[in-house]
ROVODREN-150536 format. One record per residue: x negated, y negated, z of N, C-alpha, C in turn; residue in three letters. Coordinates in Angstrom, 3 decimals. Example, Ala and Ser with C-alpha at 12.3 -4.5 7.8 and 13.67 -1.06 7.14 Angstrom:
2
KEDO        n.u        n.v        n.w       ca.u       ca.v       ca.w        c.u        c.v        c.w     r
KEDO    -13.190      5.690      7.800    -12.300      4.500      7.800    -13.200      3.300      7.800   ala
KEDO    -12.850      2.250      7.080    -13.670      1.060      7.140    -12.900     -0.030      7.870   ser
//
This chain:
265
KEDO        n.u        n.v        n.w       ca.u       ca.v       ca.w        c.u        c.v        c.w     r
KEDO     19.555     -7.356    -67.224     18.774     -8.324    -68.037     18.297     -9.527    -67.384   met
KEDO     17.062     -9.897    -67.558     16.418    -11.156    -66.846     16.226    -12.117    -67.846   thr
KEDO     16.768    -13.363    -67.568     16.505    -14.509    -68.470     15.189    -15.158    -68.092   leu
KEDO     14.977    -15.449    -66.825     13.783    -16.028    -66.390     13.014    -15.085    -65.412   leu
KEDO     11.768    -14.893    -65.552     10.914    -14.000    -64.624      9.643    -14.666    -64.268   asp
KEDO      9.560    -15.074    -63.132      8.324    -15.800    -62.633      7.640    -14.788    -61.756   val
KEDO      6.381    -14.389    -62.051      5.675    -13.237    -61.464      4.273    -13.747    -60.969   his
KEDO      4.209    -13.602    -59.589      2.887    -13.869    -58.870      2.311    -15.239    -59.347   asn
KEDO      3.123    -16.253    -59.354      2.646    -17.585    -59.824      1.886    -18.265    -58.900   leu
KEDO      0.814    -18.802    -59.312     -0.112    -19.747    -58.559     -0.328    -21.043    -59.369   glu
KEDO     -0.093    -22.181    -58.609     -0.232    -23.365    -59.252     -1.308    -24.210    -58.378   val
KEDO     -2.254    -24.815    -59.168     -3.341    -25.580    -58.564     -3.279    -27.043    -59.048   val
KEDO     -3.458    -27.975    -58.189     -3.533    -29.446    -58.446     -5.014    -29.867    -58.378   tyr
KEDO     -5.293    -30.721    -59.320     -6.701    -31.351    -59.381     -7.750    -30.243    -59.269   gln
KEDO     -7.446    -29.047    -59.847     -8.443    -27.973    -59.755     -8.972    -27.501    -58.460   arg
KEDO     -8.334    -27.972    -57.305     -8.780    -27.625    -56.008     -7.670    -27.395    -55.041   ser
KEDO     -6.397    -27.898    -55.162     -5.439    -27.817    -54.252     -4.389    -26.779    -54.653   ile
KEDO     -4.203    -25.734    -53.898     -3.225    -24.658    -54.316     -1.981    -25.064    -53.645   thr
KEDO     -0.934    -25.257    -54.498      0.411    -25.721    -53.996      1.402    -24.551    -54.014   ala
KEDO      1.235    -23.623    -54.925      2.146    -22.398    -54.945      1.189    -21.178    -55.018   val
KEDO      1.546    -20.223    -54.160      0.692    -19.092    -53.988      1.422    -17.665    -54.233   gln
KEDO      1.283    -17.157    -55.419      1.850    -15.786    -55.699      3.308    -15.579    -55.540   gly
KEDO      4.044    -16.607    -55.913      5.539    -16.409    -55.840      6.082    -15.685    -57.065   ile
KEDO      7.145    -15.028    -56.756      7.876    -14.354    -57.753      9.399    -14.507    -57.629   ser
KEDO     10.107    -14.786    -58.611     11.587    -14.854    -58.656     12.149    -14.594    -60.026   leu
KEDO     13.413    -14.344    -60.049     14.113    -13.905    -61.232     15.521    -14.713    -61.306   lys
KEDO     15.859    -14.982    -62.573     17.272    -15.540    -62.858     17.785    -14.723    -64.027   val
KEDO     19.076    -14.205    -63.792     19.806    -13.469    -64.825     20.533    -14.437    -65.570   ala
KEDO     21.010    -14.038    -66.925     21.872    -14.884    -67.676     23.188    -15.196    -66.864   pro
KEDO     23.543    -16.407    -66.893     24.811    -16.795    -66.147     24.786    -16.822    -64.719   gly
KEDO     23.579    -16.621    -64.078     23.555    -16.573    -62.574     23.101    -17.910    -62.086   gln
KEDO     23.562    -18.231    -60.829     23.106    -19.362    -60.166     22.191    -18.912    -58.867   ile
KEDO     20.935    -19.291    -59.062     19.962    -18.927    -58.009     19.482    -20.212    -57.377   val
KEDO     19.374    -20.040    -55.955     18.945    -21.283    -55.116     17.430    -20.968    -54.666   ala
KEDO     16.678    -22.058    -54.745     15.369    -21.973    -54.167     15.333    -22.962    -53.011   leu
KEDO     15.275    -22.426    -51.777     15.296    -23.296    -50.649     13.998    -23.448    -49.834   leu
KEDO     13.909    -24.514    -49.075     12.804    -24.744    -48.271     12.749    -26.276    -47.931   gly
KEDO     11.932    -26.493    -46.883     11.716    -27.777    -46.390     10.899    -28.591    -47.461   thr
KEDO     10.754    -29.963    -47.114      9.976    -30.887    -47.939      8.520    -30.385    -47.974   asn
KEDO      7.877    -30.280    -49.174      6.491    -29.859    -49.188      6.321    -28.388    -49.267   gly
KEDO      7.402    -27.590    -49.451      7.245    -26.144    -49.449      6.758    -25.651    -50.749   ala
KEDO      6.924    -26.451    -51.897      6.412    -26.010    -53.259      7.619    -25.823    -54.158   gly
KEDO      8.808    -26.167    -53.813      9.975    -25.962    -54.645      9.849    -26.785    -55.970   lys
KEDO      9.549    -28.178    -55.814      9.525    -28.944    -57.003      8.383    -28.570    -57.860   thr
KEDO      7.221    -28.148    -57.254      6.124    -27.742    -58.156      6.506    -26.492    -58.889   thr
KEDO      7.297    -25.560    -58.312      7.850    -24.401    -59.083      8.634    -24.840    -60.239   thr
KEDO      9.565    -25.727    -60.070     10.398    -26.219    -61.203      9.600    -26.817    -62.238   leu
KEDO      8.548    -27.611    -61.841      7.706    -28.284    -62.796      6.902    -27.294    -63.661   arg
KEDO      6.510    -26.142    -63.001      5.752    -25.202    -63.713      6.555    -24.523    -64.756   ala
KEDO      7.844    -24.173    -64.337      8.768    -23.579    -65.292      9.178    -24.477    -66.509   ile
KEDO      9.399    -25.815    -66.201      9.764    -26.790    -67.226      8.696    -27.351    -68.035   ser
KEDO      7.427    -27.128    -67.530      6.212    -27.604    -68.360      5.772    -28.910    -68.030   gly
KEDO      6.295    -29.562    -66.969      5.924    -30.944    -66.548      4.711    -30.989    -65.567   phe
KEDO      4.114    -29.964    -65.434      2.890    -29.937    -64.472      1.781    -30.858    -64.845   leu
KEDO      1.505    -30.819    -66.241      0.403    -31.675    -66.732      0.411    -33.072    -66.390   gly
KEDO      1.645    -33.596    -66.211      1.729    -34.973    -65.749      1.098    -35.302    -64.354   leu
KEDO      1.022    -34.302    -63.585      0.484    -34.337    -62.265     -0.956    -33.720    -62.113   asp
KEDO     -1.626    -33.546    -63.184     -2.970    -32.973    -63.131     -2.854    -31.595    -62.420   asp
KEDO     -2.001    -30.856    -62.754     -1.808    -29.501    -62.181     -1.659    -28.412    -63.345   ala
KEDO     -1.857    -27.149    -62.971     -1.859    -26.145    -63.933     -1.572    -24.772    -63.337   arg
KEDO     -0.884    -23.879    -64.052     -0.693    -22.522    -63.551     -2.015    -21.824    -63.819   val
KEDO     -2.569    -21.312    -62.664     -3.871    -20.656    -62.777     -3.766    -19.127    -62.716   thr
KEDO     -2.729    -18.664    -62.181     -2.503    -17.211    -62.226     -1.078    -16.855    -62.394   glu
KEDO     -0.694    -15.725    -62.733      0.614    -15.296    -62.805      1.390    -15.688    -64.191   gly
KEDO      2.550    -15.270    -64.379      3.266    -15.546    -65.574      4.624    -16.041    -65.379   thr
KEDO      5.179    -16.832    -66.399      6.561    -17.247    -66.500      7.028    -16.827    -67.769   ile
KEDO      8.028    -15.947    -67.738      8.533    -15.358    -68.939     10.047    -15.805    -69.061   thr
KEDO     10.355    -16.414    -70.201     11.649    -16.823    -70.515     12.172    -16.241    -71.818   phe
KEDO     13.283    -15.380    -71.701     13.796    -14.792    -72.891     12.747    -13.856    -73.528   asn
KEDO     11.894    -13.222    -72.771     10.872    -12.372    -73.149      9.681    -12.992    -73.641   gly
KEDO      9.510    -14.324    -73.558      8.432    -15.005    -74.135      7.631    -15.725    -72.981   glu
KEDO      6.339    -15.661    -72.983      5.476    -16.373    -71.940      5.477    -17.815    -72.252   arg
KEDO      5.738    -18.674    -71.252      5.825    -20.135    -71.362      4.894    -20.924    -70.421   ile
KEDO      4.213    -20.279    -69.564      3.432    -21.135    -68.689      2.343    -21.938    -69.330   glu
KEDO      2.322    -23.114    -68.824      1.340    -24.082    -69.330      1.638    -24.588    -70.701   asn
KEDO      2.894    -24.446    -71.097      3.377    -25.042    -72.342      3.903    -26.381    -72.266   arg
KEDO      3.766    -27.281    -73.192      4.218    -28.628    -73.085      5.651    -28.677    -72.853   pro
KEDO      6.295    -29.834    -72.230      7.700    -29.753    -71.893      8.652    -29.656    -73.122   pro
KEDO      8.206    -30.343    -74.204      9.136    -30.416    -75.350      9.325    -28.980    -75.906   his
KEDO      8.327    -28.109    -75.803      8.443    -26.750    -76.373      9.393    -25.967    -75.376   arg
KEDO      9.146    -26.241    -74.141      9.972    -25.438    -73.116     11.489    -25.945    -73.346   thr
KEDO     11.712    -27.133    -73.505     13.037    -27.744    -73.739     13.665    -26.959    -75.001   thr
KEDO     12.866    -26.976    -76.141     13.420    -26.413    -77.339     13.742    -24.892    -77.219   ala
KEDO     13.145    -24.243    -76.292     13.451    -22.827    -76.024     14.712    -22.658    -75.278   arg
KEDO     15.218    -23.734    -74.633     16.515    -23.624    -74.008     16.469    -23.854    -72.490   gly
KEDO     15.471    -24.637    -71.990     15.426    -25.022    -70.553     15.559    -26.536    -70.406   ile
KEDO     16.498    -26.849    -69.522     16.698    -28.238    -69.264     16.408    -28.640    -67.831   ala
KEDO     15.844    -29.753    -67.549     15.460    -30.164    -66.090     16.233    -31.338    -65.747   leu
KEDO     16.839    -31.318    -64.549     17.471    -32.484    -63.934     16.576    -32.822    -62.796   val
KEDO     15.707    -33.930    -62.953     14.702    -34.194    -61.928     15.187    -34.761    -60.662   pro
KEDO     14.343    -34.795    -59.718     14.827    -35.402    -58.382     14.958    -36.895    -58.499   glu
KEDO     14.032    -37.599    -59.214     14.183    -39.062    -59.447     14.040    -39.386    -60.813   arg
KEDO     14.166    -40.630    -61.146     14.175    -41.090    -62.614     15.074    -40.361    -63.415   asp
KEDO     16.361    -40.238    -62.987     17.249    -39.434    -63.660     17.902    -39.933    -64.929   lys
KEDO     18.054    -41.214    -65.071     18.713    -41.772    -66.236     17.951    -43.060    -66.672   val
KEDO     18.186    -43.496    -67.960     17.575    -44.597    -68.452     18.458    -45.839    -68.040   phe
KEDO     17.872    -46.710    -67.132     18.638    -47.785    -66.502     19.116    -48.798    -67.488   pro
KEDO     18.435    -49.044    -68.609     18.801    -50.024    -69.519     19.618    -49.703    -70.671   asn
KEDO     19.975    -48.407    -70.667     20.949    -47.923    -71.618     22.333    -47.579    -71.131   leu
KEDO     23.264    -47.616    -72.010     24.614    -47.304    -71.523     24.791    -45.808    -71.205   thr
KEDO     25.879    -45.365    -70.609     26.128    -43.948    -70.416     26.097    -43.235    -71.788   val
KEDO     26.809    -43.791    -72.728     26.926    -43.100    -74.088     25.528    -42.990    -74.686   ala
KEDO     24.811    -44.051    -74.547     23.358    -44.030    -75.198     22.482    -42.940    -74.368   glu
KEDO     22.648    -43.028    -73.067     21.855    -42.002    -72.372     22.112    -40.471    -72.751   asn
KEDO     23.487    -40.227    -73.158     23.822    -38.890    -73.604     23.318    -38.592    -75.004   leu
KEDO     22.945    -39.735    -75.739     22.503    -39.389    -77.093     20.974    -39.161    -77.198   arg
KEDO     20.290    -39.669    -76.189     18.807    -39.612    -76.131     18.262    -38.103    -76.155   val
KEDO     18.801    -37.271    -75.332     18.235    -36.021    -75.312     18.633    -34.964    -76.383   pro
KEDO     19.453    -35.352    -77.254     19.960    -34.506    -78.360     18.853    -34.242    -79.339   val
KEDO     18.626    -32.937    -79.624     17.539    -32.557    -80.489     17.708    -33.138    -81.827   arg
KEDO     16.439    -33.512    -82.482     16.558    -34.080    -83.860     16.988    -32.908    -84.889   his
KEDO     17.927    -33.261    -85.726     18.384    -32.373    -86.682     19.808    -31.686    -86.288   gly
KEDO     20.276    -31.946    -85.068     21.512    -31.387    -84.709     22.680    -32.017    -85.516   val
KEDO     23.549    -31.201    -85.972     24.645    -31.705    -86.860     25.523    -32.602    -86.064   ala
KEDO     26.135    -33.549    -86.691     27.044    -34.497    -86.065     28.234    -33.871    -85.364   ala
KEDO     28.805    -32.784    -86.002     29.928    -31.994    -85.519     29.512    -31.352    -84.159   ala
KEDO     28.357    -30.815    -84.225     27.929    -30.056    -83.043     27.660    -30.946    -81.846   glu
KEDO     27.142    -32.269    -82.181     26.935    -33.152    -81.124     28.165    -33.635    -80.571   gln
KEDO     29.166    -33.864    -81.384     30.483    -34.240    -80.817     31.062    -33.246    -79.958   arg
KEDO     30.799    -31.978    -80.354     31.426    -30.940    -79.444     30.714    -30.902    -78.134   arg
KEDO     29.459    -31.209    -78.085     28.717    -31.289    -76.768     29.187    -32.361    -76.046   his
KEDO     29.399    -33.583    -76.701     29.701    -34.821    -76.012     31.197    -34.556    -75.359   glu
KEDO     32.073    -33.889    -76.080     33.445    -33.649    -75.641     33.331    -32.698    -74.385   glu
KEDO     32.447    -31.804    -74.422     32.258    -30.939    -73.264     31.844    -31.684    -71.930   leu
KEDO     30.889    -32.502    -72.076     30.329    -33.190    -70.968     31.423    -34.200    -70.355   val
KEDO     32.170    -34.906    -71.406     33.188    -35.769    -70.848     34.395    -35.012    -70.291   tyr
KEDO     34.577    -33.832    -70.734     35.607    -33.016    -70.126     35.231    -32.530    -68.689   arg
KEDO     33.929    -32.187    -68.564     33.414    -31.769    -67.249     33.269    -33.027    -66.309   leu
KEDO     32.922    -34.117    -66.910     32.663    -35.404    -66.036     33.597    -36.487    -66.626   phe
KEDO     34.938    -36.439    -66.399     35.842    -37.454    -67.028     35.476    -38.854    -66.593   pro
KEDO     34.847    -38.946    -65.326     34.522    -40.320    -64.900     33.470    -40.961    -65.800   gln
KEDO     32.684    -40.222    -66.387     31.743    -40.740    -67.388     32.244    -41.191    -68.600   leu
KEDO     33.421    -40.586    -69.055     34.135    -41.042    -70.217     34.555    -42.544    -70.014   ala
KEDO     35.127    -42.684    -68.795     35.617    -44.065    -68.484     34.421    -45.092    -68.336   glu
KEDO     33.255    -44.539    -68.103     32.059    -45.458    -67.866     31.216    -45.522    -69.056   leu
KEDO     31.577    -44.980    -70.172     30.600    -44.731    -71.228     29.952    -45.955    -71.659   arg
KEDO     30.487    -47.209    -71.534     29.890    -48.511    -71.961     29.121    -49.101    -70.829   asn
KEDO     29.078    -48.500    -69.658     28.372    -49.127    -68.514     26.899    -48.861    -68.628   arg
KEDO     26.077    -49.844    -68.207     24.603    -49.660    -68.184     24.251    -48.814    -67.058   ile
KEDO     23.393    -47.806    -67.354     22.870    -46.715    -66.345     22.423    -47.332    -65.112   gly
KEDO     21.765    -48.596    -65.086     21.301    -49.120    -63.840     22.349    -49.608    -63.015   gly
KEDO     23.538    -49.745    -63.443     24.705    -50.226    -62.675     25.654    -49.099    -62.116   leu
KEDO     25.191    -47.840    -62.325     25.944    -46.765    -61.783     25.584    -46.497    -60.372   leu
KEDO     26.555    -45.815    -59.620     26.276    -45.459    -58.235     25.411    -44.150    -58.206   ser
KEDO     24.953    -43.745    -57.074     24.017    -42.618    -56.973     24.783    -41.363    -57.517   gly
KEDO     25.967    -41.227    -57.124     26.872    -40.000    -57.577     27.091    -40.039    -59.092   gly
KEDO     27.393    -41.236    -59.654     27.491    -41.281    -61.056     26.253    -41.135    -61.868   glu
KEDO     25.128    -41.487    -61.238     23.761    -41.204    -61.909     23.546    -39.745    -61.900   arg
KEDO     23.907    -39.105    -60.823     23.644    -37.605    -60.839     24.515    -36.950    -61.773   gln
KEDO     25.857    -37.282    -61.998     26.697    -36.925    -62.941     26.111    -37.007    -64.396   met
KEDO     25.633    -38.235    -64.610     25.021    -38.498    -65.886     23.734    -37.653    -66.124   leu
KEDO     22.963    -37.451    -65.162     21.754    -36.641    -65.379     22.123    -35.177    -65.610   ala
KEDO     23.164    -34.692    -64.985     23.611    -33.322    -65.213     24.146    -33.296    -66.654   leu
KEDO     25.013    -34.258    -67.053     25.589    -34.324    -68.392     24.484    -34.422    -69.522   ala
KEDO     23.427    -35.204    -69.125     22.319    -35.282    -70.098     21.645    -34.038    -70.492   ser
KEDO     21.527    -33.262    -69.398     20.950    -31.841    -69.474     21.835    -30.915    -70.253   ala
KEDO     23.184    -30.914    -69.778     24.137    -29.989    -70.437     24.246    -30.219    -71.889   ile
KEDO     24.234    -31.494    -72.293     24.394    -31.862    -73.727     23.349    -31.269    -74.699   ile
KEDO     22.288    -30.787    -74.045     21.165    -30.104    -74.848     21.586    -28.644    -75.092   cys
KEDO     22.688    -28.210    -74.525     23.220    -26.754    -74.620     21.999    -25.788    -74.309   ala
KEDO     21.521    -25.917    -73.002     20.331    -25.040    -72.644     20.987    -23.731    -72.120   pro
KEDO     20.146    -22.718    -72.032     20.448    -21.437    -71.411     20.091    -21.370    -69.955   gln
KEDO     19.236    -22.293    -69.557     18.843    -22.386    -68.202     18.746    -23.787    -67.694   leu
KEDO     19.418    -24.106    -66.683     19.435    -25.527    -66.069     18.641    -25.557    -64.785   leu
KEDO     17.607    -26.369    -64.814     16.916    -26.513    -63.448     17.322    -27.801    -62.806   leu
KEDO     17.710    -27.736    -61.617     18.172    -28.899    -60.838     17.370    -29.124    -59.600   ile
KEDO     16.782    -30.345    -59.437     15.981    -30.609    -58.347     16.705    -31.479    -57.403   asp
KEDO     17.027    -31.029    -56.256     17.634    -31.825    -55.136     18.919    -32.504    -55.656   glu
KEDO     19.890    -31.731    -55.959     21.218    -32.190    -56.265     21.851    -33.244    -55.251   leu
KEDO     21.700    -32.849    -53.936     22.417    -33.606    -52.906     21.609    -34.721    -52.326   ser
KEDO     20.451    -34.958    -52.801     19.471    -36.019    -52.202     20.173    -37.296    -52.130   leu
KEDO     20.347    -37.979    -50.991     20.802    -39.408    -50.964     22.269    -39.516    -51.148   gly
KEDO     23.067    -38.506    -51.324     24.508    -38.613    -51.703     25.357    -38.353    -50.541   leu
KEDO     26.434    -38.915    -50.469     27.490    -38.641    -49.366     28.044    -37.196    -49.655   ala
KEDO     28.450    -36.544    -48.487     28.986    -35.153    -48.619     30.115    -35.012    -49.609   pro
KEDO     31.051    -36.038    -49.583     32.262    -35.903    -50.442     31.784    -35.974    -51.925   val
KEDO     30.727    -36.684    -52.251     30.180    -36.710    -53.616     29.495    -35.483    -54.003   val
KEDO     28.778    -34.879    -53.046     28.121    -33.646    -53.214     29.090    -32.473    -53.544   val
KEDO     30.137    -32.469    -52.785     31.184    -31.387    -52.967     31.833    -31.586    -54.407   asp
KEDO     31.989    -32.794    -54.729     32.688    -33.033    -56.110     31.696    -32.456    -57.176   asp
KEDO     30.320    -32.866    -56.995     29.396    -32.368    -57.961     29.221    -30.842    -58.096   leu
KEDO     29.371    -30.159    -56.811     29.334    -28.643    -56.771     30.437    -28.111    -57.540   leu
KEDO     31.707    -28.762    -57.392     32.810    -28.099    -58.089     32.684    -28.314    -59.587   arg
KEDO     32.102    -29.453    -59.973     31.957    -29.639    -61.486     30.805    -28.721    -62.031   arg
KEDO     29.794    -28.444    -61.204     28.734    -27.528    -61.604     29.225    -26.111    -61.774   leu
KEDO     30.115    -25.651    -60.866     30.689    -24.317    -60.937     31.590    -24.222    -62.211   ile
KEDO     32.341    -25.283    -62.393     33.116    -25.365    -63.647     32.333    -25.227    -64.898   glu
KEDO     31.189    -26.131    -64.901     30.350    -25.952    -66.045     29.745    -24.581    -66.272   met
KEDO     29.344    -23.960    -65.242     28.785    -22.620    -65.330     29.810    -21.707    -65.883   gln
KEDO     31.047    -21.747    -65.448     32.143    -20.820    -65.921     32.514    -21.099    -67.388   his
KEDO     32.406    -22.329    -67.759     32.797    -22.666    -69.168     31.608    -22.331    -70.167   gln
KEDO     30.426    -22.382    -69.812     29.317    -22.357    -70.632     28.332    -21.139    -70.451   thr
KEDO     28.503    -20.528    -69.237     27.569    -19.395    -68.919     26.145    -19.861    -68.792   ser
KEDO     25.845    -21.144    -68.572     24.531    -21.568    -68.421     24.045    -21.076    -67.097   ile
KEDO     22.817    -20.450    -67.086     22.279    -19.984    -65.738     21.635    -21.295    -65.085   ala
KEDO     21.590    -21.243    -63.679     21.231    -22.356    -62.990     20.181    -21.876    -61.997   val
KEDO     19.036    -22.764    -61.863     18.054    -22.540    -60.703     18.055    -23.842    -60.029   leu
KEDO     18.592    -23.887    -58.776     18.794    -25.106    -58.120     17.769    -25.204    -56.884   ile
KEDO     16.983    -26.260    -56.813     16.129    -26.495    -55.710     16.861    -27.419    -54.693   val
KEDO     16.883    -26.928    -53.323     17.527    -27.767    -52.354     16.834    -27.663    -50.996   glu
KEDO     16.770    -28.793    -50.370     16.367    -28.717    -48.897     17.604    -28.351    -48.079   gln
KEDO     18.817    -28.735    -48.523     19.990    -28.372    -47.916     20.505    -27.062    -48.218   ser
KEDO     20.233    -26.039    -47.374     20.642    -24.623    -47.639     22.165    -24.576    -47.605   ala
KEDO     22.827    -25.416    -46.799     24.238    -25.320    -46.687     24.871    -25.733    -48.009   ala
KEDO     24.245    -26.663    -48.732     24.760    -27.083    -50.082     24.537    -25.900    -51.129   val
KEDO     23.266    -25.464    -51.253     22.846    -24.539    -52.261     23.646    -23.237    -52.014   ala
KEDO     23.893    -22.689    -50.741     24.511    -21.440    -50.597     26.045    -21.475    -50.757   leu
KEDO     26.565    -22.670    -51.107     27.946    -22.721    -51.418     28.280    -22.103    -52.834   gln
KEDO     27.237    -22.208    -53.634     27.457    -21.967    -55.064     26.561    -20.851    -55.625   ile
KEDO     25.426    -20.539    -54.865     24.466    -19.600    -55.428     24.934    -18.126    -55.282   ala
KEDO     24.438    -17.283    -56.336     24.649    -15.886    -56.122     23.465    -15.210    -55.440   asp
KEDO     22.321    -15.849    -55.543     21.160    -15.253    -54.980     20.164    -16.423    -54.519   tyr
KEDO     19.368    -16.197    -53.518     18.610    -17.195    -53.118     17.145    -16.890    -52.647   gly
KEDO     16.153    -17.701    -52.667     14.793    -17.529    -52.228     14.446    -18.548    -51.319   tyr
KEDO     13.763    -18.265    -50.221     13.385    -19.321    -49.257     11.807    -19.419    -49.366   val
KEDO     11.310    -20.696    -49.549      9.899    -20.924    -49.649      9.418    -21.633    -48.385   met
KEDO      8.183    -21.335    -48.008      7.432    -21.942    -46.940      5.953    -21.948    -47.384   glu
KEDO      5.417    -23.222    -47.353      3.898    -23.298    -47.530      3.550    -22.704    -48.878   asn
KEDO      4.280    -22.895    -49.932      3.943    -22.381    -51.300      4.126    -20.891    -51.499   gly
KEDO      4.848    -20.187    -50.581      5.224    -18.754    -50.765      6.568    -18.476    -50.453   lys
KEDO      7.038    -17.353    -51.152      8.430    -16.849    -50.937      8.332    -16.004    -49.620   ile
KEDO      9.131    -16.373    -48.634      9.156    -15.644    -47.356     10.311    -14.773    -47.183   val
KEDO     11.401    -15.087    -47.913     12.700    -14.277    -47.799     13.533    -14.494    -49.005   leu
KEDO     14.215    -13.507    -49.376     15.084    -13.643    -50.619     16.235    -12.649    -50.352   asp
KEDO     17.398    -12.811    -50.989     18.459    -11.948    -50.890     19.805    -12.652    -51.496   gly
KEDO     20.820    -11.859    -51.347     22.131    -12.446    -51.787     22.527    -13.597    -50.820   thr
KEDO     23.530    -14.398    -51.331     23.958    -15.522    -50.456     24.417    -15.003    -49.093   thr
KEDO     25.239    -13.866    -49.123     25.714    -13.369    -47.835     24.565    -12.942    -46.874   glu
KEDO     23.582    -12.312    -47.463     22.430    -12.001    -46.571     21.648    -13.198    -46.024   arg
KEDO     21.448    -14.223    -46.854     20.783    -15.438    -46.314     21.563    -16.120    -45.223   leu
KEDO     22.884    -16.165    -45.522     23.782    -16.975    -44.523     23.671    -16.243    -43.190   arg
KEDO     23.620    -14.984    -43.193     23.659    -14.232    -41.919     22.332    -14.006    -41.325   ser
KEDO     21.262    -14.328    -41.999     19.975    -14.117    -41.465     19.666    -15.014    -40.284   his
KEDO     19.245    -14.611    -39.087     19.136    -15.428    -37.937     18.179    -16.690    -38.105   pro
KEDO     17.072    -16.519    -38.911     16.165    -17.597    -39.177     16.776    -18.643    -40.036   asp
KEDO     17.551    -18.183    -41.063     18.162    -19.182    -41.940     19.179    -19.795    -41.197   val
KEDO     20.006    -19.156    -40.403     21.100    -19.789    -39.537     20.473    -20.865    -38.672   glu
KEDO     19.357    -20.504    -37.978     18.834    -21.515    -37.000     18.028    -22.599    -37.662   glu
KEDO     17.171    -22.327    -38.610     16.178    -23.372    -39.108     16.784    -24.119    -40.256   phe
KEDO     17.642    -23.505    -41.096     18.111    -24.159    -42.300     19.653    -24.603    -42.184   tyr
KEDO     20.361    -23.810    -41.478     21.781    -24.166    -41.261     22.085    -24.847    -40.054   leu
KEDO     21.123    -24.937    -39.130     21.275    -25.694    -37.870     22.206    -25.064    -36.891   gly
KEDO     22.257    -23.675    -36.888     23.187    -22.996    -36.018     22.387    -21.982    -35.081   arg
KEDO     22.777    -21.773    -33.869     22.158    -20.726    -33.096     23.255    -20.136    -32.266   lys
KEDO     23.304    -18.821    -32.233     24.432    -18.068    -31.562     25.875    -18.626    -31.897   ser
KEDO     25.997    -19.008    -33.120     27.338    -19.459    -33.531     27.580    -20.950    -33.210   gly
KEDO     26.585    -21.588    -32.621     26.793    -23.038    -32.256     26.074    -23.927    -33.222   glu
KEDO     26.593    -25.117    -33.477     26.076    -26.000    -34.443     25.018    -26.813    -33.661   lys
KEDO     23.850    -27.159    -34.356     22.930    -27.852    -33.642     22.565    -29.173    -34.472   arg
KEDO     22.082    -30.248    -33.820     21.801    -31.473    -34.458     20.536    -31.397    -35.244   gly
KEDO     20.406    -32.433    -36.159     19.214    -32.416    -37.016     17.854    -32.485    -36.171   tyr
KEDO     17.776    -33.271    -35.151     16.707    -33.313    -34.336     16.230    -31.980    -33.755   arg
KEDO     17.212    -31.278    -33.257     16.851    -29.847    -32.801     16.266    -28.999    -33.949   asp
KEDO     16.948    -29.030    -35.064     16.569    -28.073    -36.069     15.159    -28.569    -36.566   val
KEDO     14.909    -29.767    -36.715     13.662    -30.181    -37.210     12.533    -29.744    -36.228   arg
KEDO     12.853    -29.755    -34.921     11.812    -29.389    -33.925     11.534    -27.937    -33.714   gln
KEDO     12.538    -27.094    -34.458     12.495    -25.680    -34.259     11.214    -25.122    -34.863   tyr
KEDO     10.618    -24.156    -34.233      9.421    -23.414    -34.809      9.597    -21.995    -34.575   arg
KEDO      9.494    -21.184    -35.700      9.737    -19.761    -35.590      8.549    -19.153    -34.882   arg
KEDO      8.758    -18.295    -33.940      7.652    -17.438    -33.305      7.557    -16.072    -33.650   gln
KEDO      8.420    -15.633    -34.620      8.414    -14.240    -35.141      8.206    -14.357    -36.656   arg
KEDO      7.758    -13.273    -37.207      7.503    -13.192    -38.630      8.894    -12.889    -39.314   arg
KEDO      9.055    -13.397    -40.631     10.249    -13.123    -41.339     10.473    -11.646    -41.526   trp
KEDO      9.403    -10.873    -41.767      9.671     -9.477    -42.075      9.118     -8.602    -40.831   tyr
KEDO      9.107     -9.255    -39.745      8.731     -8.405    -38.594      9.604     -7.429    -38.079   gly
//
């Protein structure tokens, strides 16, 4: 069974700039899927297309389809996509800085949700992120980067989505904070069976938790496979994981690397 099916997707900005070209990917219920690639590969555009936020950037899906739970959702407004069960944790502007943690968690709750159901959702996120329970009266703008990321995840989970879209979980965070967030994300997935599509520049981070992964370059999918296959693929090892022949390489070496062979050669 497929929860999300993106097929031959093309996204165009300002009616002239093609950012995503014919990509296809799938997410099954309860699955964690990683979308990997360097900055500018088209990862965030893909998430925006799925979540419905493309219109804010004067962009549109011009070809292909996005099907969620058997229903076409491409070029639908964000609030309708959210109502169908998709929640986005964006790369930036994650929380409302002038609201407390508790108030941030009340904002995304759908109108008409019963008080008892809302309390159950709040108990879940405070159980997953106990640090937020201790900080519930703190203003969002005073939180650390890791605490903001926790709050952003909690704000999405409290909507009880079927699919969680996460854009750059590790961006700007210390490795120890990222490891903690990954553990909590896995615990969340086990407790709720929410499917996750995570976008990451850091393949090492995403491949720790993903069941399946796709690699994007220049708006196209160039490689996909299970986590084990991607970890062992020589190009992923060298370009994304910074290793060659079993040796670790520095960031400068990885950045300067240029493949001279085709992915499927």
